[in-house]
N, C-alpha and C positions, 0 to 999 in steps of 0.2 A: 293122560291128557296136557301137551302145555300148553301157556295159557297166552294166545297173541298177544295180549295187552299188556303183558310182562313182557314178552318177547321186543316190542318194540319201546318198551322203556330202559333196555339194558344199552340200547343202540348208543348211546351217547359214550359209554363205555367202551367200546371198542376205539370209539374217534378219541376218543380228551388221553386215555392212556396210553396207546400207542399213537398216537398226534400224526395217524396218514391223512389225512385231510386236511392241514392246516392251514390257516386261512393268514390274515397280514399277519408280518414276520414281526418281532419286537428291534426297534434300529439295534446294529452290532456296541456292545459294549455300553449296552444305553445302562447298567445297575452302575458305572462308575460316571454318565454326564450329567450336567449340573439343569436343576429346573429353567435357571435364567438365562445362564449362554443357551443350553442347548435343544431347552423347549420339555425337556423329558424328567421324569420323578427321578433321578439316581440321585445317589450320594453326594457325586460333585467331588471325585476323587479327584479328575483329572485339572479341574481349574484348583484345586486347593494344594495340589504338590507344584503347578505355575505360577498362582498366588501367594499363598500365605506360607508355606513351607521349603520354598528357591532357596538356596542357601546355607539352608541351615541343616543337622546333621542330626539324626536320633540314631535310639541303640537298638539291638537285636532285643524281640519279645518273642520267650516263644511261647506259640498259641497251641494246646492239645486241640488236639480235633479225636472228639470218643464219637468210631462209627464204624462201620463195618470191615476196613481195610481201608489201605492208599497205596499206590502204587508211588514206590519213592524211587525210582527210575523214569518215570516221565519225563519227558524232555523240557517240559514246564514247570517242572516240583522239583529235580535232581538238587538244583545248587539252593533250594531255601528249606530241604527236607531236617529235620533236629538231628542231629548226632551226637550220642553222651562221651564227650571227649575222655570223662574215666573210666570208660570198656574198651578192654581190646576185644577184634572184632573177630569173633569164630572160634577160641582157644576153648570152649565150654567150660569157662573159671569166669565166677561173679568177683571180678576184678575190685567196682566200687564199691562191693557188700551192702548194694540194694533190696538184694531177693529174688535178683529176675538175672537169668545168665543171660549175657554176649546180650543184652538187654540193647542194643547200640543205636535204634532207633525209636524205640516204643515197645509196646508192647502187648501181644491175645491173650487177652483173656477166655477166647472161647476155642483153644487150641490145645492138642493134646499131643502127647511123643509123635504120634508117625502120622498124626491129619488132623486137620480142623473142622470144628465145626462150619459147614453150612445151611442148613434148613435147620430149622426149631420150630415150636407152636409157639399159639398166642397166648400170651397169660392167663387168656380165659382160658385157654383148656387147660395148661395147665391145675389150673387152682378147679378148675369142673375134677378134676379126673380126681384131687388128693382128697376136697369135700366129698365125690360120690361115694365112695368108699366111706367113709363113714356117715352120710346122712341118707341114702338113696332109701335103704331099709327099716332105718330107724323109729320107735316107736317114739312120732311127737309126745304123748300124755305125759312121755317117763322123763323133758326134757326141762332141766331148769332155767331162771332166769338168764343164763350167759351163756349158754348152751340154746334158748331157741330165739337167740339175736346172731348167732353161728349161724342156727337152723334157717334164717330167713335172709342171708347172706348165701350161704348154700343156694337156695329157691333165684335169689336175686343170679348168678353166675351161671346158674344151671338155664335160664330162662335167656341171659345176656348168648350163653353158646349155642344153644339150639337155635334161635335165630338167625346166628351169622353161619353156621353150619348147612342148615335149608338152603339159606339164601346163597351160599357158592354155589351148592348141589345144585337147586336149580342153575345157577348159569352154568355148570359144566355141562348140564344135559341141552339145555340152552345151544350153548357152543356147538355140540359135537351134531346137532340138528341139523344147526344152520353153515355147517362143512358140508352134511352130506351133502342138503340145495346147492351153496356154492358148489362143488365139483359137480353134481347131475346138470346146472344150470348153464356151463361153459360147454359143458358134452350138448346139449339139447341144442343148443343156441348156434352153437359153430362158431362165437366170437368171442373175443373178451371187451372190443369195446360198443357200443352201441349209445342212439341216443336215448333221453330219455322216454319220452315218447314211442317211439322203438321197441326197447326194455319191457315197458307196461302192457303196451297192449300183448307181448306172449304170454300166452294160456300154461301155467304152470302144471307140471305133471300129476305133481302129489304134494302133500301137505309139507315136505323138507321144502320142494322150491318153490312152493307158495312165501313159508316164512322168508327164504335166503332175498323174495325179489321184493317181498316190501319192506325187511332192512335196509338192501342195496339202496330204492328209493330214498329211503329215510333218508339214509345216512349223505348220499350225494346233495339231494333236495336243501337240505341243513345247510350244505356247505355252496350253495347257491350256485349248483354245476347243472347245465342242464344236456349232462349224458351221465354215462357208469361206466367203468373200469370193474368187469369184476374178479379179477387178480389183485387190484388196489386193497378192494374190501377184503378178498380174502387173506391176503399177507396182513392187515390189524387185525382178522379175525385170527389168526393162527396164532400170533403175538400176545393176543389179549385172552385167548383161552390158556396159554401155556401157564399164564402170572393167575388166572383163576383155578387152574387146578393142584397147584402150590398150594392154594388153601385149603382144600379136599384132601392133600398127600398126606401135608405139612402141618399144616399150622391150626385144621381145626380136627384133626388126625387123634384122637385117643389113645392106639396105640404106635406111634411113634415120639421115639424121645432118642436123642442125641447127645447127651449128654456126659452117657457112658465116655464118650470122647476124650473128653477137657480131664479124667481123674480126678477131679476135685472130690469131698466129701459135701455136699451143695448145700446139704441144710444146716451145714455151720458154716456162717454167715460170716466171721469173722476171722476163717482162713483168708488168706492174700497171697499166696506164692505158688500160684499153679498155670499152666497155659505155657505158650514159647513165646520165640521173637518174631516170627514168621507175621510181620504185618500186613504185607502183600497177601495176606492171603485169602479165600473165596469173597466176594463180593464185593470189591473194591471197588466200583462203580460209582457209588452212591458216595465213599467218603476220600473218594481224587478228585469227586465234583466239586466235594464241600472244601477243600485243600486250596483248591484252585482257585475259587471265588477270596476267598482268605489272602492266597498272597502267591498267586501264580508270578513267576517271575516278571519283573517291569521291565528290566532290561535286553533281555538278550533276543527281541528283536523277531520274538517267532509266540507263534498261539496268543492269547489273550496275556490282561495283565488283570494281576491280583489287586484287592482294594491294599492291602500294605506292601510298604516297602522294604519294611526290617523283621518281619514276623518270620517264626523258621516252624517249621511242621512238628508236632511228637505225633507220631500216629500212635493212637489206644484201638486195640480191635475189642469190641466189646457187643457188636449190632448183628446178627445172622439174620438171612431169610426167614425171618419170624419178631417174633420178640425180643428185644436184652433182658435177661437175670434182675434185679436189682442187686445182687452179690458184685456180677462183672459192675455194674457204674460204678457204685460205690469203690469199691477199688482200683477201676481207672481213674475215678476224680481223685483219689489219695495218690496212687501213682504221678499225676498231671504234679500236685502243689506238689510233695519232694523234692520232685527232680529238675524242678527250676519254671513249670508254666507261671503265667500270669494271665491269658488269658484260656478258657478253655471252651470249645463249641461241640455241643451239642443235640446233635440236628433228626431225635428220634423222639419218640413218646409211645405211652398206652394208656388204658382206661384201667386197669386194676395196677397194685403197687403191694406184691403181698407182705415185704420187707422194708416196707419204707423209712421204718425208721435205720437202717443202718444206711441208706441212699440219707436220709437230714443228717447224719453223724458226721458225714463225709461233707456235705453239704456247708455244715458251718467250722467245721475244719478248715475245708476251702477258705470259706472268711476268716476266719479266725489268723490265716497266712495272705490274707487277704490280695486273694486270687479271685477274677469276674469270672462268671458260668452264663455265658449264652445259649438260652436255648431255644429250638421252635417249639410255636405253639398248637401246628396239626395241621392238619389236612381233613378235615370231616366239613367245615364250615358250623363248629357246635361252637357255642356259647360258653365260653367256660366258665362262669361265675354258677351254673348251674349241672356242669356234668366234668368229670374230671379227663387229666390229662396228667400224668404222674411222667418225668419225675416233675417239681414242681418248687417253687420258694414258701411255700404255708409251714411248717412246722410248732405245730400244736400251740397255738397262740402266737406265733410268735412268725413274721413276716425275714427273708435272709436280706441283707440288703449289696450282694455280691449279689445279685440275680439280674438276669434282663429277659424278662418273654417275648419271643418276636414273631408278627402275623405276617403275613405276606402282601404285595402292595403290585398292583399291576401297570405295566408302564404308559396304560393308556389313562387319559383323565377324567377329571370331574366324576357321578357318578359310581365308574369304573374304578377307582382307582384301591380300593380291597379287591383285594384276588377271590374269586365267586370258592375257593374251596375254604379260603384260610379261618380258620377259628379264630375266635377273638372273644374279648370280654375286659367289659369296664372300668375294673382295677386287676382282671386276671391277668393281662396279655397288655405288654408295656408301649410297644411300640411298633410300628408295620416298616418293613422297606421291602426291597426287589427281590421277588420272588416267582415270578411269569418269567419263562423264556428265557432264563439266566443260561449265555451259554460258557461252559469251561469243563475242565478235563476230565476223560475219560482213557484208562487201562489202555494198553499200547499206545500211546505215547499220541491219545487222539481225545477230539471234541466232541461234547453235545449238551444239546439245551435241552434243559430240565424245568421244571415247577417245583411249587414246593415250599414251604414255612423253614423245610432240611434249606436251601436255598441263600431262606431272610435272613435266616439265623449267619451265616457263616457272614455275608454282608455287612452284618453289624459287629460281628466279633472282631473282620479285619479292621471294623473303623473303629474301635477298642482298644485291637494290636496299636495303630497309629498314635492314637492319643497318648497312650502307655508308652510309646517309643519314643515321641516328642515331648510328652511333660512326663517325662519317669516319677516324679515328686507326689505326684496324683494317686490316691488312694482306689479301689476295686468301687469304692462307695462313691466316691465323686466321681468318679469317668462313668456309671449308670447313671448318675446326678446328670453331668456334664449331655451327656447323649437325649436323656429324654427332654431337657430342657431347650438344648435347640435342637428336638426335632420342626420339620418345618410344616405349622398346621396347615392340616386342609381348610379353605374354605366353603362353603355350602352345605349339602346332604348329599350321602354316599351310597350305594347302594348295601347293606346287609349281605354280608356272601350266605349264599346256599336262597335266596331271598329275595324280590320284588322289593319289600322294605324301604326308604330313604330315612339314614337318622343322619345327624353330628358325628367328625371322627372321634368325638369323647364320647360315643356313646360306646367304641369299640376297642377303645385301650387309650391307657391314664394319659399319657401323653399328649392325645387327640392329632400323631403327624408323622410325620416321615423321614426317617435315620436321615440328618446333613452333615457330613464331615465336615463341609466346610463352615456352617457355622460352629460344628461343635469342637475344632480347631478352635476359631476365634473366641469361643469360653472359654473353652482352657487358656487362653493364653490369657483372658480377662484372671482369671482365676490366682493365677500367677504373681500377674503386675500384682494384683492387690497384697498377695504375700511379702514383695519385699518392703 
């Protein structure tokens, strides 16, 4: 039997995920606005160019976007996409001898000769499948010390997998029942739009109709409406159900494996040269949005304005609809470093990292080559002091100096400054940046507003790119230091994401503040003056 209480609890997922019942919208271009002049907690991009950088010239800075792919012909991106000048396009020759054939705009590490990976498992599914074969029927009395530890890890992975699978299977069943109820209600009522009182007065014919009536009423009430529009709810429900179905069909499906498309030997983590050059492959919506935040053309009079006016976007595709793989992440970081990137944005993360050593080595390689890595903290309102989110800067009793971990801030003020979904951590997250209702590019030269630390990270990467453009003498570690020291401190107490508890911002991140380009450029200028 369907649990009505759980049905009610997932209504928020319909509204939040699909943004069907949007309330007050954020101010246009808010992430670039200024706390003082515009009374909005953006990063002061426009004020910085108008006051501090006016008349100054910067140099080109390559920013690698490691993501799910980017539309390189987007009207607002085509002039800012990195072009590998050493490579002759489409001649099927590795002209620059870097191991990647025709890598004109970057590389796709999750593509094969004929097709590209679209969906993949979550890392916990891959781990569970692997460990299950070894430990499901093992005699625990025969295990030695190391094997006992491995078995304990297997039990943890199994519990995590089972919890996630069961939860999404339940959601999938509930959404199916709600869909039937919506269809039936529409037919029974004979109209789509009703007053709240009229809709609630209807006596449902069966359980499905009762569920749908309850769900629709609560969703519109939460949006402070005194009416309902059944089709509007149905549209949001369908979109949310499609997302949920992916978890059941791909993410938690032990029988699904798309890695054969790539054609590499996945177990050989040191293998580097595989994939293809089709960087605008499937799942390009997220990566296109990220690229736009960093560097959308500021001078073409259309669309939006990215943070950086001198960034060139190198496209590296490693993130499918599912969890990225450590081998691909490590290789993408190395590719970015070897091909001239000075800033790398990584708007992805996961709870397990079986080949963490390979990623750690790539992070240290980037550090040795003075490349700054900017990473999204994640959207599960978790405390990263007690829960893992990979990749990160913790490398066996060492913390990488070239890493910035970014939480998401809201355009709203006071206690609501931290986004309700953002992960946080007193020592694990460095700073917060705009990540709610961020308008940017999506494929087919369109635009849309997204939420997430995935948006906050590129805002910060854009700020880093501006500093590295106008103050190229500064190292990656110095740029990180500047961004953290110049962060605008949040006064008073704020709400801990996912709770009603209030704390000082210093309990949520190292800097206790919000990224601000204006203050960062001022501090960079002081540092450069002190060197003379």
